[in-house]
C-alpha positions as CSV (number, residue, x, y, z in Angstrom):
1,M,-15.4,-12.4,24.3
2,K,-17.9,-14.4,22.3
3,K,-16.9,-16.9,19.7
4,M,-16.0,-15.4,16.3
5,N,-19.1,-15.3,14.0
6,I,-17.9,-18.0,11.6
7,P,-21.4,-18.3,9.9
8,L,-21.1,-14.7,8.9
9,M,-17.6,-15.2,7.5
10,G,-18.9,-18.1,5.5
11,T,-21.9,-16.1,4.3
12,L,-19.5,-13.4,3.0
13,L,-17.4,-15.9,1.1
14,V,-20.4,-17.6,-0.4
15,L,-21.8,-14.3,-1.5
16,S,-18.5,-13.5,-3.1
17,I,-18.0,-16.8,-4.9
18,I,-21.6,-17.4,-6.0
19,V,-23.6,-14.1,-6.2
20,C,-21.1,-12.0,-8.1
21,P,-20.7,-14.5,-11.0
22,A,-24.4,-15.1,-11.0
23,L,-25.2,-11.4,-11.3
24,Y,-22.5,-11.1,-14.1
25,F,-24.1,-13.9,-16.2
26,T,-27.8,-13.1,-15.4
27,V,-27.9,-9.3,-15.2
28,G,-24.9,-8.2,-17.2
29,P,-23.2,-6.3,-18.7
30,A,-20.6,-8.5,-20.2
31,L,-17.1,-7.0,-20.2
32,D,-15.4,-6.1,-23.4
33,A,-11.8,-6.8,-24.3
34,T,-10.5,-3.5,-22.8
35,Q,-12.4,-4.1,-19.6
36,L,-11.2,-7.6,-19.3
37,E,-7.6,-6.4,-19.8
38,T,-8.1,-3.8,-17.1
39,L,-9.6,-6.3,-14.7
40,K,-6.6,-8.5,-15.2
41,I,-4.3,-5.6,-14.2
42,L,-6.5,-4.9,-11.2
43,G,-6.5,-8.6,-10.3
44,I,-2.7,-8.7,-10.3
45,I,-2.5,-5.7,-8.0
46,A,-5.1,-7.3,-5.7
47,G,-3.3,-10.6,-5.7
48,C,0.1,-9.0,-4.9
49,S,-1.6,-7.1,-2.1
50,A,-3.2,-10.2,-0.7
51,A,0.2,-12.1,-0.7
52,Y,1.9,-9.1,0.9
53,C,-0.7,-8.8,3.6
54,F,-0.6,-12.5,4.5
55,I,3.2,-12.9,4.4
56,V,4.0,-9.7,6.3
57,G,1.1,-10.1,8.7
58,E,2.3,-13.6,9.6
59,L,5.9,-12.7,9.9
60,T,5.4,-9.7,12.1
61,G,2.2,-10.6,14.0
62,N,0.7,-7.3,12.9
63,N,-2.5,-8.0,11.0
64,S,-3.3,-4.5,10.1
65,Q,-1.4,-4.6,6.8
66,M,-4.6,-4.7,4.8
67,D,-6.0,-1.9,7.0
68,K,-3.1,0.3,5.8
69,L,-3.8,-0.5,2.1
70,W,-7.6,-0.3,2.4
71,S,-7.6,3.4,1.7
72,L,-4.9,3.4,-1.0
73,L,-5.9,0.6,-3.3
74,P,-9.2,2.1,-4.5
75,I,-7.2,5.2,-5.6
76,A,-4.9,3.0,-7.7
77,Y,-7.8,1.0,-9.1
78,T,-9.9,3.9,-10.1
79,W,-7.1,5.8,-11.8
80,V,-6.0,2.6,-13.7
81,I,-9.6,2.3,-14.9
82,A,-9.8,6.0,-15.8
83,A,-6.5,5.8,-17.8
84,K,-7.6,2.6,-19.6
85,G,-11.0,4.2,-20.2
86,G,-9.6,7.2,-22.0
87,M,-10.0,9.6,-19.1
88,S,-13.7,10.1,-19.8
89,P,-15.3,12.8,-17.6
90,R,-17.3,10.2,-15.6
91,L,-14.3,8.0,-14.9
92,V,-12.1,11.0,-13.9
93,V,-14.8,12.3,-11.5
94,M,-15.1,8.8,-10.0
95,A,-11.3,8.6,-9.6
96,V,-11.1,12.1,-8.0
97,L,-13.8,11.3,-5.5
98,A,-12.2,7.9,-4.7
99,T,-8.9,9.8,-4.1
100,L,-10.6,12.3,-1.8
101,W,-12.1,9.4,0.1
102,G,-8.7,7.7,0.3
103,I,-6.8,10.8,1.5
104,R,-9.3,11.3,4.3
105,L,-9.2,7.7,5.5
106,T,-5.4,7.4,5.2
107,F,-5.0,10.6,7.2
108,N,-7.3,9.4,9.9
109,F,-5.5,6.0,10.2
110,A,-2.0,7.7,10.0
111,R,-2.6,10.0,12.9
112,K,-3.3,6.9,15.1
113,G,0.2,5.7,14.3
114,A,-0.6,3.1,11.6
115,Y,2.2,4.1,9.2
116,K,5.9,3.9,10.0
117,L,9.1,4.2,8.0
118,K,9.5,0.5,8.6
119,F,6.3,-0.2,6.7
120,W,5.6,-3.6,8.4
121,E,5.3,-1.8,11.8
122,G,2.8,0.7,13.0
123,M,-0.3,0.5,15.1
124,E,-2.4,-2.6,14.7
125,D,-6.2,-2.2,14.9
126,Y,-7.0,-3.2,18.5
127,R,-9.8,-5.5,17.4
128,W,-7.4,-8.0,15.7
129,A,-5.7,-8.8,19.0
130,I,-9.1,-9.4,20.6
131,V,-10.2,-11.7,17.8
132,R,-6.9,-13.6,17.9
133,S,-7.3,-14.2,21.7
134,G,-10.9,-15.5,21.4
135,A,-12.4,-18.8,20.2
136,P,-11.8,-20.4,17.9
137,F,-8.3,-18.9,17.4
138,N,-6.8,-18.8,20.9
139,N,-4.0,-21.3,21.2
140,N,-4.6,-22.4,17.6
141,R,-1.9,-20.9,15.4
142,W,-3.1,-22.8,12.2
143,A,-6.7,-21.7,12.6
144,W,-5.6,-18.1,12.8
145,A,-3.3,-18.4,9.8
146,A,-6.1,-19.9,7.8
147,F,-8.4,-16.9,8.8
148,D,-5.6,-14.5,8.0
149,L,-5.1,-16.0,4.6
150,G,-8.8,-16.5,3.7
151,F,-10.5,-13.5,5.3
152,I,-8.1,-10.8,6.1
153,S,-5.8,-11.1,3.1
154,I,-7.8,-12.6,0.2
155,Y,-11.4,-11.7,1.0
156,Q,-10.8,-8.2,2.1
157,N,-8.6,-7.5,-0.9
158,A,-11.3,-8.9,-3.2
159,L,-13.9,-6.8,-1.5
160,V,-11.9,-3.6,-1.9
161,L,-11.5,-4.4,-5.6
162,M,-15.2,-5.2,-6.0
163,T,-16.2,-1.8,-4.5
164,T,-14.6,-0.2,-7.6
165,F,-16.4,-2.4,-10.1
166,P,-19.0,0.4,-10.9
167,A,-16.1,2.3,-12.5
168,L,-15.0,-0.8,-14.5
169,V,-18.5,-1.4,-15.9
170,S,-18.8,2.3,-16.8
171,M,-15.7,2.1,-19.0
172,S,-17.6,1.1,-22.1
173,S,-20.4,3.7,-21.7
174,T,-21.0,6.3,-24.4
175,A,-23.7,8.1,-22.3
176,P,-22.7,11.7,-21.5
177,F,-22.1,12.9,-18.0
178,G,-25.6,13.7,-16.8
179,W,-27.8,14.5,-13.8
180,V,-27.6,11.0,-12.4
181,D,-23.8,11.3,-12.3
182,C,-24.1,14.7,-10.6
183,L,-26.4,13.2,-8.0
184,A,-23.9,10.3,-7.4
185,A,-21.1,12.8,-7.1
186,A,-23.0,15.0,-4.7
187,L,-24.0,12.0,-2.6
188,M,-20.5,10.7,-2.4
189,L,-19.1,14.1,-1.5
190,F,-21.8,14.4,1.2
191,F,-20.9,11.1,2.8
192,I,-17.1,11.8,2.6
193,I,-17.7,15.1,4.5
194,W,-20.1,13.3,7.0
195,E,-17.4,10.7,7.7
196,T,-14.8,13.4,8.1
197,V,-16.9,15.2,10.7
198,A,-17.6,12.0,12.5
199,D,-13.9,11.0,12.7
200,E,-12.9,14.5,13.8
201,Q,-15.5,14.4,16.6
202,Q,-14.3,11.0,17.7
203,W,-10.7,12.0,17.6
204,A,-11.3,15.1,19.7
205,F,-13.4,13.2,22.2
206,Q,-10.8,10.3,22.6
207,K,-7.9,12.7,22.7
208,K,-9.5,14.8,25.6
209,K,-10.6,11.6,27.4
210,W,-7.1,10.1,27.4
211,A,-5.5,13.4,28.3
212,L,-7.6,13.5,31.5
213,I,-6.9,9.8,32.3
214,E,-3.1,10.3,31.8
215,A,-3.4,13.3,34.1
216,G,-4.3,10.9,36.9
217,K,-8.1,10.8,36.8
218,K,-10.1,7.6,36.8
219,L,-12.8,7.1,34.2
220,D,-15.7,7.7,36.7
221,E,-14.0,10.8,37.9
222,L,-14.0,12.5,34.5
223,P,-16.5,15.3,33.7
224,E,-19.4,14.8,31.4
225,P,-19.4,13.4,28.7
226,Y,-16.0,11.8,29.1
227,N,-16.9,9.7,32.1
228,K,-19.0,7.3,30.0
229,G,-15.8,6.3,28.1
230,F,-17.5,6.5,24.7
231,N,-18.6,9.4,22.6
232,T,-22.3,10.5,22.8
233,T,-21.8,14.0,21.3
234,G,-22.3,15.4,17.9
235,L,-23.1,12.9,15.2
236,W,-22.4,10.2,17.7
237,S,-25.4,11.3,19.7
238,R,-27.7,10.3,16.8
239,S,-25.9,7.3,15.4
240,R,-23.7,4.7,17.1
241,H,-21.5,4.4,14.0
242,P,-21.9,7.6,11.9
243,N,-18.5,6.9,10.3
244,Y,-19.7,3.4,9.2
245,F,-23.0,4.9,8.0
246,A,-21.1,7.3,5.8
247,E,-18.7,4.6,4.6
248,Q,-21.5,2.4,3.3
249,G,-23.2,5.5,1.8
250,T,-20.0,6.5,0.0
251,W,-19.7,3.3,-1.9
252,A,-23.5,3.0,-2.5
253,A,-23.2,6.4,-4.1
254,F,-20.2,5.3,-6.1
255,Y,-22.5,2.5,-7.6
256,V,-25.0,5.1,-8.7
257,F,-22.4,6.3,-11.3
258,S,-23.0,3.0,-13.1
259,I,-26.6,3.8,-13.4
260,G,-25.7,7.2,-14.9
261,A,-23.5,5.4,-17.4
262,G,-26.6,3.6,-18.6
263,I,-25.6,0.2,-17.4
264,G,-29.0,-0.3,-15.7
265,I,-30.5,0.3,-12.2
266,I,-29.4,-3.2,-11.2
267,N,-26.1,-4.6,-12.5
268,W,-23.5,-6.9,-11.2
269,S,-21.2,-4.1,-10.0
270,I,-23.5,-3.6,-7.0
271,I,-21.9,-6.6,-5.4
272,G,-19.1,-4.6,-3.8
273,S,-21.3,-2.1,-2.0
274,L,-23.7,-4.9,-0.9
275,L,-20.9,-7.0,0.6
276,L,-19.5,-3.9,2.3
277,I,-22.8,-3.4,4.0
278,V,-22.7,-7.0,5.2
279,L,-19.2,-6.6,6.4
280,F,-20.1,-3.6,8.5
281,Q,-22.9,-5.5,10.2
282,G,-20.2,-7.9,11.6
283,S,-17.6,-5.2,12.2
284,S,-20.0,-3.0,14.2
285,S,-21.3,-5.9,16.2
286,L,-17.7,-6.8,17.2
287,A,-16.9,-3.2,18.1
288,E,-20.1,-3.0,20.2
289,E,-19.4,-6.2,22.0
290,I,-16.0,-4.9,23.0
291,S,-17.4,-1.5,24.1
292,G,-20.2,-3.2,26.0
293,G,-17.7,-5.2,28.0
294,K,-15.8,-2.1,29.0
295,Y,-18.4,0.6,29.6
296,P,-21.5,0.0,31.9
297,E,-23.6,2.6,30.1
298,Y,-23.0,1.4,26.6
299,E,-26.0,-1.0,26.6
300,K,-28.3,2.0,27.4
301,Y,-26.7,3.9,24.5
302,C,-27.3,1.0,22.1
303,A,-31.0,0.8,23.2
304,S,-31.7,4.4,22.4
305,V,-29.5,5.3,19.5
306,P,-29.7,3.7,16.0
307,R,-26.7,1.6,14.8
308,F,-26.1,3.4,11.5
309,F,-28.9,5.7,10.2
310,P,-29.1,8.9,12.3
311,G,-32.2,9.0,14.5
312,K,-33.4,10.4,17.8
313,K,-30.7,12.1,19.9
314,F,-29.2,10.2,22.8
315,S,-30.7,11.3,26.2
316,E,-29.5,10.5,29.7
317,I,-33.1,10.2,30.9
């Protein structure tokens, strides 16, 4: 396991602290009194969520508390914004689409065992245990606690909040729901469906693979395509991370609503989708490092299939 990419983490924090305020003051638009009041409510929710994730994560050793809330918070944020914005058609459509996105992601995480009656329990994302055991966190409890507080709890909560900023800036718009909004809605729905298909394909592949292994077969004894250990079928044959591709596309499409609201092609609410793209660069690299260490053919797969954007189909030859 390589050392955690601290420079990337630092870049994310610098972008959050510097770029977002810079865009706010240089590109606009300025928030009015209602938007500022709404932002305060959202900030309180995000702050309480961050405190919960850190305290419960440290007490239980399960650092997937934010993973459980990731799909739920945008639903709450967008409906608060819609309510404070007078339930305008644009804001309602944005909230409905965010809800559909959240239901899909919550279901996909729930079926992996993430949610339990004892809410602090449930499956932890396997990557956190790997990160904890590697440099610079192995045998350094305080370094991990600082990372948990700064990145997992505070930064990720801030990022999730920032992805919903296009709805916040659209609150003051008097522009009618138009073709740009229809385009944004269609794109967002497309990416939600794409991600649903990708997750279903991955779920079916992994379920079958583990059923064969639990039946007593070794990995290299499994039939094609399960003997590789990783999915190379369906959408996964043309993109190494079709789910991540769709996730980034979903929130980029969400930003397009702010353009439809007449806020401008470039406005400061873009920061959430931009930072999400940066985050997935690091997240996908970590996942590929782990897979590359487990599966001999994964390097070949990476060399022939694009990371995110669908491309040429994977070939054994």
